N, C-alpha and C positions, 0 to 999 in steps of 0.2 A: 232527117225526115221521119215522119210517123206514117208509113203507108197503110192503106187498107189491107187487111189480111187477104191473101189469095183466095181462101175459102169463101169469104164474103164477096169478093170480086166475081167469082164464078157463079154466085147466086144473083148477080145483077146489082149489088150495092155499089153506088158510085160516089157516095160521100157519107161521112160519119163524123161525129164529134170525137176528138181524141183528147184524152186527159193524161198528163204526164208530170212526173216530178223531176223530169230531166232538166239539166242546165243546157239550153241550146239557144242559138241565135234566131231560130225561127223554123218555119216549114214552108214548103212551096205551094200548098193548096189546102183548102178545107178549114173547118172550124177546129181550133186547138185551144185547150186550157193548159198552160205550161207553168212550171215552177211551183207546183203544189208542194207545200211544206208543212211539217217536216217530211222528208223523203221516206219512201217505203223502206229503204235499207235501215233507216233509223227508227222504224216502227210507226211511221206516219200513216195517215188515213188510207192511202192506196194499198198498204200492206194488208189491210183487212178486207178489201174488195174481192169478191168471188164471182165466177161466171154466173150470169143470171140475175145479179143484183141490179136493182133499178137506181139509176143516178139521174137526178134532175138538175139541169143547167138553166138558170134564170139570169140571162145576161143583163137586162135592164136593172135588175135589183142586185147584181153582183153576188149571186148565191150559187153554191154548188152543194147539193144535198144527196147523201147516200141514204136511201130509204131501206134501212135494215133496222129491225127492232134493237133497242139498247142492250137487252140481255144477250142477243146473238152476237153483237159487237164485243161485249164483255167476254163471251166464250171464245171468240176468235182471238182477241187480244191475249187471253190467258194461254192459248195454244201457240201463239206466235213466237218464233225464235229468230234472233238476228242472224242473217247469213254471215258466214266467215268472210273476212276481207279477201279480195282477189289478189292484192299485191302485198308481199311480205317485206319489201325493201324498196329503196329509191323514192323517186318522185311520187309514184302511185301510192305508196304507204303514207308519205307525208301529206298528200292531198286527202286521202281517205280519213286520216286521223285528225287533221287540223282545219279542213275547209268548213265554213259555216253554211247553214241552210240558206235557201234562196231569199227568204224574208229578212235575213241578216246580211245580205249582200254578196254571198258566195265568195268570200275573201278568207284568207288564212286567219284563224283566231289569234295567232301571236302578233298580228299586225294591228289589231283593234286598239283604238284609243291613242294611237301615236300622234295624231294631229298633223303629221307631215312636217316638212321643212319649210321655214318661211321663205318667201320670194327674195332673191338677192336684191340688194339696193343698187340702183344705177347712179353713179356719181359723175 
């Protein structure tokens, strides 16, 4: 779930648009834009968003626009550094190193293009 921050709830905010690069099956309430790709961890657009930035969501036209001047985005991108991986071994490391972005199916890159196994013939 992507809850409304407590600070906003205390100010009387009862709904807000949530934008996430998370891989999730859904949320239980409110307007959400999910699977923004590439993810902020990989340097995607959400990595450059700062408090106070104006973001416009136009659902009928399928547009999500960050209203920040291009020069400012260039400055932020130049300053951005990829975070260190959380997992150094095991499944977490495998996932972090080999999972594709949401627009590519959130699958392991080493499984791409295999085409799968043919259906067995029934005789």
